C-alpha positions as CSV (number, residue, x, y, z in Angstrom):
1,M,0.0,0.0,0.0
2,V,1.0,3.5,-0.7
3,Q,-0.1,6.6,1.2
4,I,-0.5,10.1,-0.4
5,V,0.0,12.5,2.4
6,L,-1.0,16.1,2.1
7,L,-0.2,18.8,4.6
8,L,-2.9,21.6,4.2
9,K,-2.9,25.2,5.4
10,R,-6.1,27.4,5.3
11,K,-6.0,30.6,3.2
12,P,-5.2,33.8,5.2
13,G,-8.1,35.4,7.1
14,M,-10.1,32.0,7.2
15,T,-10.9,30.4,10.6
16,H,-9.9,26.9,11.2
17,E,-13.6,26.0,11.7
18,A,-14.6,27.5,8.3
19,F,-11.7,25.6,6.7
20,K,-12.8,22.3,8.0
21,A,-16.4,22.9,7.1
22,H,-15.6,23.8,3.6
23,Y,-13.1,20.8,3.2
24,E,-15.6,18.3,4.6
25,S,-18.7,19.6,2.7
26,S,-17.1,20.6,-0.7
27,H,-13.7,19.2,-1.3
28,V,-14.2,15.7,0.1
29,P,-17.3,15.0,-2.0
30,L,-15.3,16.4,-5.0
31,A,-12.3,14.2,-4.4
32,M,-14.6,11.2,-3.8
33,K,-16.5,11.8,-7.1
34,H,-13.3,11.8,-9.2
35,L,-10.8,9.8,-7.2
36,G,-12.7,7.9,-4.5
37,H,-12.7,4.6,-6.5
38,L,-8.9,4.4,-5.9
39,Y,-9.1,4.9,-2.1
40,L,-8.6,2.2,0.3
41,D,-8.7,4.8,3.1
42,Y,-9.2,8.6,3.2
43,R,-8.5,10.2,6.6
44,R,-8.4,13.9,7.5
45,N,-6.7,14.8,10.7
46,Y,-7.3,18.2,12.2
47,P,-4.6,19.2,14.7
48,S,-6.0,20.9,17.8
49,A,-2.5,21.6,19.4
50,Q,1.1,21.7,18.5
51,F,4.0,20.8,20.8
52,G,7.6,21.4,20.5
53,L,10.6,19.0,21.2
54,A,12.2,19.4,24.5
55,G,13.8,22.9,24.6
56,V,11.8,24.0,21.5
57,T,8.8,26.5,21.8
58,P,6.1,25.5,19.5
59,P,4.2,28.0,17.3
60,S,1.1,29.4,19.0
61,E,-1.0,27.4,16.6
62,P,-0.4,24.3,14.5
63,I,1.6,25.0,11.3
64,Y,-0.9,22.9,9.3
65,D,-4.8,22.8,9.6
66,C,-5.1,19.3,8.1
67,V,-3.0,16.3,7.6
68,T,-4.8,14.2,4.9
69,V,-3.8,10.6,4.4
70,I,-5.0,8.8,1.3
71,T,-4.2,5.1,1.1
72,V,-4.1,3.5,-2.3
73,A,-3.2,-0.1,-3.3
74,D,0.2,0.5,-5.1
75,Q,2.1,2.7,-7.4
76,N,-0.3,2.1,-10.3
77,A,-3.1,3.5,-8.2
78,V,-0.9,6.6,-7.5
79,N,-0.2,7.0,-11.2
80,E,-3.9,6.8,-12.0
81,F,-4.7,9.4,-9.2
82,W,-2.4,11.8,-10.8
83,R,-3.6,11.1,-14.3
84,I,-7.2,11.7,-13.4
85,A,-6.4,14.8,-11.2
86,S,-4.3,16.3,-14.0
87,Q,-7.2,16.1,-16.6
88,P,-7.8,19.8,-17.4
89,E,-11.5,19.8,-16.5
90,I,-10.9,18.0,-13.2
91,A,-7.8,20.0,-12.3
92,E,-9.9,23.2,-12.8
93,Q,-12.6,21.9,-10.6
94,F,-10.1,21.1,-7.9
95,A,-8.2,24.5,-8.3
96,T,-11.5,26.4,-8.2
97,D,-12.6,24.7,-5.0
98,E,-9.1,25.0,-3.4
99,A,-9.0,28.6,-4.0
100,K,-12.0,29.1,-1.6
101,F,-10.1,27.5,1.3
102,L,-6.6,26.6,0.8
103,D,-3.2,28.5,0.9
104,R,-1.9,26.4,-2.0
105,S,1.6,27.9,-1.6
106,K,1.8,26.2,1.8
107,V,0.5,22.8,0.6
108,A,3.0,19.9,0.8
109,V,2.3,16.5,-0.8
110,F,4.5,13.5,-0.6
111,L,4.2,9.6,-0.8
112,S,4.8,7.4,2.1
113,N,5.2,3.8,2.7
114,Q,3.7,2.8,6.1
115,E,5.6,0.8,8.8
116,F,3.7,-0.6,11.6
117,T,4.9,-1.9,14.9
118,P,2.2,-3.7,17.1
119,P,1.9,-2.7,20.6
120,L,3.6,-5.1,23.2
C-alpha cells in the first residue's frame, strides 16, 4: 500500500472552523467523485494543538490545519490518481474549490510507505 500525504494550510483570514467545514462539505465530495474509487482509506486529521520538542517552543497554533492521508493499493493507483487529477477539466474543478479555502503556496504533498509496529 502507498499513502499520499497532504499537509494543508487554510487561506489567510479564514478560521480553522470555516476551513474544516468547507473541506468536509465541498472538497471531500469532489475528491470522492473523481478519485474515491482508488481509495482504500481517506483520513483527514485536524490538529488541535502543537507541541515542540524538549527545549523548543512551538508556534502558537499548528503549522498545518489538516494532515490528509489517502491510502491506495500500489504505485499504479498513485499514477492513476495523478492522471485523473491532471485532466484539465478535473484539475480546474479542484483548483476552483481549493481557491476558496486553501493557501496552495503552503501545501505539501508526498508519498509514504507505512511501517507498523504492533503494541507489546
